N, C-alpha and C positions, 0 to 999 in steps of 0.2 A: 309226767309234769308239762304243765301248759305252757311252754318256752319251746324255743327254737333248738336246734343246734349250734346255730349261729351266735344266740343271746347267750346261752351258757359257756359258747367259749371266750366271748368278751367278759363274763362274768370271772371264768377262771383267769383269764390273763389280769384283771384287774385285781382283784384277790391276791393272787403270788405277787403283784405288784406293791400292793399296800402292807404284806404282811414284813413285821408282825404284827399291825396294827389293824383293826377291822376295817374291813372295805363295805361302802353304803351306796346305793345306787336303787335306779328303779327302771323295770319296762313300762315302755310306752311304746303303743302301736307295734309290739313285739320284737322291740329292741331294747338294748340295755344300754341306759346311760349313767355313767358313774357321776356321785356327787362327792362332795367334800367331807369327811369327818372333821367336825369341829369340835369332836369331845375331847376337853381336857384329859382325859386316860383313854387315848385311843386304843391302846392294846388291851381292851376289855369293855369299851364301852363305845355305843357311836351316836352321834348325833348330827342333826342337819342342819344349816341356816335356812330359816324361813324362807328368808327372800330369795335365795338360788332354789326351794323347795317350791316356792309359787309360781316360779317360769315353767315349772312342767306342767304339760297338759297330758290329758287322758292316761293317769298312770294307773296300771293294771296291778303290779306289784311293787311293794317296798323290798329292797335284797339287801341283806348284810351276812358279813361271813362272823364265824367263831372261827378264833386260831387259838393253837397252844404249839409250845415246844415239844420237838420231838422226844427229849427225854422225859417228858410228862408223860403219867398214864392214867387213864380215869376209868370208873365202871359204866360213866354214859357215854354214848353216841355224842361225839362232838357238835354235834347240829342240837341238841337237845333247848329248846327253848328256856331261858331263865324267866324268872317271874318277871322282872322289868318287860320282857318281850311280849309275854301274856298279857300283861297289863297295858302297855303301850299300843299293841295291836288291836284290842278290844275297842281300845279310846277312839280309833279311826274306823274308816270304812274300807279300807284296802287291804288283800290280804298281804302277810309278807312271803319272802322265801329266805330261808336261811341253808348255806353253805357251812362248809368247815375246811381250813387248812392247819397242816404242821410246817406250812412252808414248802413243800414239793407237791403236794397231791391236794387237789381240788373235790370234796366229795361233793356227789348231784345234790341239789337241792331238796331240803321236806318243804312243807306249805305249812302257814298256819293261818288260818285256823284249818285243824284238820278236814278233810274232805269225806264224809260219809260213804262206807260201801262196804257191799255184801259178801266179800272177801274173806272171812274170818281165818283162814289158816295161812300159814306159812308169813305172816308179816313178822318184821324187824322192831325188836322193843326200843322206843324212843319216847319217853317221857312224854304226855299231853299230844301226841301224835299218832302212838301206836303203842299203848299203854293197857295196862289189864283192864281200866275204867274205860277208856277208849271204845275196845271190843265192845264190851257190855253197852257203853251207848249206843254203837251201830247196830249190836242185835237187837236189841229191844225196840230200834226205829223199823228195822227192816221186816222182822220178825212178826212184831205186835204192832207198830205205828205208835209207839211210845216214845216220846221225847223226853229225854233224861238232861237236865240242867248240864252246862258245863263246867269243867274243872274249878272248883273254887280257887282264888287268886292273891287270898290275902295273905297266904304265905306259901313256902315252897313244900308243901307240903308230902310230893312225890319224892324228891331229889331227898329230903332230910327222912323219909320212911320212920313217921313216928308210926309207935305201937298204936294198933288199933284205931288209925284214924278213918279208916274208909268206914269202919260201924259206926261213927259217929255220924256219917252223912245219910244212914239208910233210909230213917224215917223222914226227912226232908225230901228225898227224892222217890217217896209213894213206896218203899219196901217195907211196909207195916204188918205182914204176915209172918209169921213165922214157922215152918213147917219143923215139926218136934221129933218125928220119927223119917228115919230114911225111907224107910218102905212108902211113906207116902209122898214121895220127890215127884214133881211131874215136869214136863220138858218147858224149860225157862227159868225154872227156877234159880237163883242165884245163891252161890256159895262162897261164904267167907273162910278162907283158908288159912291157914297158918304157915308161914314160910321162916325156916332157920327154928325150929321149934317153938317160939313162945310170940315173935313177930306176927301180929295178926293183919296183915294188910294186904292181901291178894285174893284177887277174885276169879271165880270161875262160874260157868253156863251147865246146867245140864241137860242133856239134850240125848233121848233114845239111850241110856245108858251109859253114855260118854260125858266126858266134862269138857269142855273147850274154855281152852286158856289162854294169855298172853304171857310168856316166859321172853327169853331171849329169842326167839321165834315162835309164833302161836301155833298152838297143836291141839290136837283131839285126842284124848287117852281115856280107857275105860276108869269108869267110877272106881272100881274096886282100890284101882292106885292112889285114890285120894282119902281114903277110908278114917285114915289116922289124923288128916291135917283138917280135917273138916271142922270148922269150930262154931259154925251157924248156916242155918239154910232161910232164906225167906223169899216170900214172893209178893210181887208187885198187887199193889190194890187196885189198876185196871186192868191186870191179865187175866184173872179168873174171880169168878162171885163167891 
């Protein structure tokens, strides 16, 4: 993450001081500056006084915290961007950093938007930052020079786990060629996989007899482990003639 130890220490202190409310601030010239959270519901949202923000110069990041009670549990990483986070970050030109706290510890920040990279394995699952579609986006960008669209933000498609939601976006993303026989699969073909029997909302990438996928930790496993879970195999229109 592109911030100093000193900046993270300042973020940590501000995050714990604000708890259970969400903290908000900026990184300017490498230093953290705390701002006032003026949201009417600061335990679950943040907003900044425009006049206070206008006084800030050379804003490199907007920083805020997600909070939870120690008695609460969740399937998702506490730093997972909300739908509002995605929309508001994309509406501006400044990247965001999101930390998480339960009131005692502060998780290291994740960056929004995700910075593409070609380290495909051992990623920790976080919706919109290192999920199965993010892995596919990065793979196609670095391996084939194909730039796929960002996650749609018109609804919380990831967190709600709508059945078959990914398949509905295959065509617009350019995956228009169906591979009907597993024997005809080629490197880089995209696999739509079933999770929990009937829910078809997971992706994998075929490579040299293996499948690269992002679960809890991204991994590479033999394709024979997935034969019963493969729902559909597709190929991108710009990858092969």
